[in-house]
C-alpha positions, -999 to +999 in steps of 0.1 A: -217-718-651-237-722-618-209-703-600-212-674-623-250-672-618-245-673-580-219-645-582-242-624-604-271-630-580-250-620-550-237-589-568-273-579-577-284-584-541-255-562-529-265-535-554-302-537-542-290-534-506-268-504-514-297-488-533-320-493-503-295-476-480-290-447-505-328-443-509-333-443-471-306-416-467-322-397-496-355-397-478-338-384-447-321-357-467-354-345-481-369-343-447-338-324-434-339-300-464-376-294-458-369-284-421-340-262-433-363-244-457-388-238-430-362-225-406-348-203-434-383-188-439-385-183-401-351-166-400-360-143-429-392-133-410-373-127-378-348-106-397-376-084-411-392-080-377-359-070-361-351-045-388-386-030-386-384-028-348-350-011-349-363+015-374-393+022-351-370+025-321-346+049-339-375+071-350-389+072-315-355+080-300-349+107-325-382+124-316-374+120-279-339+135-283-354+164-301-379+170-273-352+167-246-331+193-265-360+217-262-365+210-226-328+215-218-331+252-227-356+260-199-351+234-172-333+237-138-302+219-125-322+189-112-341+184-145-309+189-164-292+160-147-322+138-156-320+150-192-283+142-194-289+108-181-316+101-206-294+114-234-266+091-223-290+061-223-303+071-258-267+071-271-260+037-255-291+023-272-280+036-306-246+018-301-266-014-293-287-010-325-254-007-345-242-041-331-277-056-338-277-045-374-243-062-379-262-095-379-291-083-401-292-080-439-291-044-450-290-024-482-256-018-496-242+017-497-237+036-530-202+023-535-210-014-530-241-010-552-220+003-580-194-024-576-214-055-566-250-045-572-277-053-547-260-083-532-264-091-495-229-090-481-239-095-444-221-124-427-245-138-401-221-158-379-193-145-357-170-172-371-176-160-407-171-123-397-138-130-379-126-153-408-133-125-433-115-099-411-084-121-406-083-127-443-085-089-449-056-084-425-035-110-442-043-096-476-030-062-465+002-077-451+010-098-481+003-069-505+024-045-485+054-069-488+047-074-526+044-036-532+076-030-512+095-056-533+080-041-565+090-006-557+126-018-548+127-036-581+116-007-602+139+018-584+171-002-583+168-030-609+144-023-637+142+013-651+115+005-677+081+021-683+065-013-686+076-023-651+065+011-637+031+006-653+027-029-638+036-015-603+012+014-607-016-009-619-009-031-588-014-001-566-047+008-583-059-028-579-048-030-543-065+002-532-097-006-551-098-040-535-092-025-500-122-001-505-145-029-514-134-052-486-136-023-461-171-015-472-181-052-467-165-051-432-184-019-423-216-036-434-208-064-409-201-041-379-166-030-382-162+006-369-140+021-396-149+058-398-136+092-405-106+101-426-093+065-427-124+055-448-117+082-473-079+077-473-080+046-496-104+063-521-080+092-524-051+067-527-069+049-554-074+081-574-038+090-569-025+056-582-049+059-612-035+092-622+000+080-617-008+050-640-020+074-668+011+097-666+029+093-699+066+087-702+086+119-705+113+141-689+089+154-662+079+118-652+116+108-650+123+137-626+097+125-602+100+087-607+127+080-582+112+102-555+078+084-559+093+049-558+114+058-527+083+071-510+064+039-519+092+018-503+090+039-471+052+038-470+052+000-473+078-002-446+057+019-422+026-001-430+045-032-423+055-019-389+019-007-382+005-041-390+025-060-365+023-034-336-013-025-342-024-062-344-006-070-312-022-040-294-056-049-308-052-085-296-044-074-261-073-049-259-098-074-273-087-099-247-094-072-220-128-065-237-119-029-245-121-032-283-146-046-308-137-079-323-139-065-358-116-035-353-089-033-379-054-021-384-052+012-402-027+034-420-027+060-392-027+066-355-057+058-334-063+065-297-061+028-287-026+027-302-012+050-274+001+023-251+034+010-263+029+024-298+039+061-295+072+053-311+054+049-344+045+086-344+079+099-357+076+074-386+041+085-394+048+122-392+079+117-414+057+099-440+031+127-438+057+154-445+071+133-473+037+135-489+039+173-485+074+172-501+059+152-530+032+178-534+057+207-534+079+190-559+050+183-583+038+219-580+072+231-590+073+206-619+038+217-631+051+253-632+078+245-657+073+257-692+080+222-707+053+205-685+023+197-707+008+167-687-023+175-666-014+146-643+014+166-627-008+193-612-035+167-603-010+146-584+003+176-566-032+184-554-039+148-544-007+145-524-016+177-506-050+163-497-034+132-484-009+152-463-036+174-448-059+145-441-033+123-426-014+150-406-045+168-392-062+135-382-031+122-365-026+155-348-062+156-336-060+121-321-027+129-303-042+162-290-073+144-277-052+117-261-029+142-243-059+162-230-075+130-218-044+119-200-041+154-184-077+152-172-072+118-157-040+129-139-059+160-125-087+138-112-062+114-096-045+144-078-079+156-065-089+122-052-056+120-033 
């Protein structure tokens, strides 16, 4: 009996000791959380100060640029050189402001507001930004492989409307997700711009129209061509991912590219070195989009064609062809001109 009492007493003392340790750690936690709240308030105030200062700077630079533009019309050569130097410095400062804002909370654009609401999507640390970018790249790679396998399955193994609908729904979901993720990346400093931003919105619309196209003889006439195009498109995107990611890694290591630059479904100027072999694959894919458009226009002109989706898909494929082809052609033209200019300067220096 005495031994039981002693054991109970020792157990109680151990519990009291553990409670004391837990209570001491709890007090420390409260103090740490208090400091955290203070630092968080300080951070919020600093963010507001920086955002206000950037807006003020931008307004002042805009007025200065407008004044310089007026002065440039009446100045001599000496003053013109000073004006050009000031304009170059203004442009450089604007690029710095863009990098600063990547670490400051900002209002979402219209698209993100519609999808997510007024939620702050700014990632404040470099580690979080890079992790999100890498996860985005892996998502594109995995989905490209899945879509390729899905198109192969629908074309060669399962000729059912249900499987086609699943594949088309997967395309809609994939492109919708890409547009959201890219918008978040742009809010965090990724320099995605131009046609390659609009490209995924157009692709989302095209996939949505394809999803609503009802079963029928006209659909069956275009089905195999669309699935074959989807297989080829996934194959090219798979090639682009590996070669663009390798090129970007090298350029980032040399400090020539932003850490948040992404692989895209097109040709960029930084891809020129070692990646020009992709151009034939890209141009072939662009003209296949044109071929899809022509095929659909012909189908829409048939007397037995009653579906509005046929004409709409023809227009959408035409828009994709024009956007992809003209943008790629523009980049190639600019790069060739730049190379020619550099060669001329080298000859002059010799």
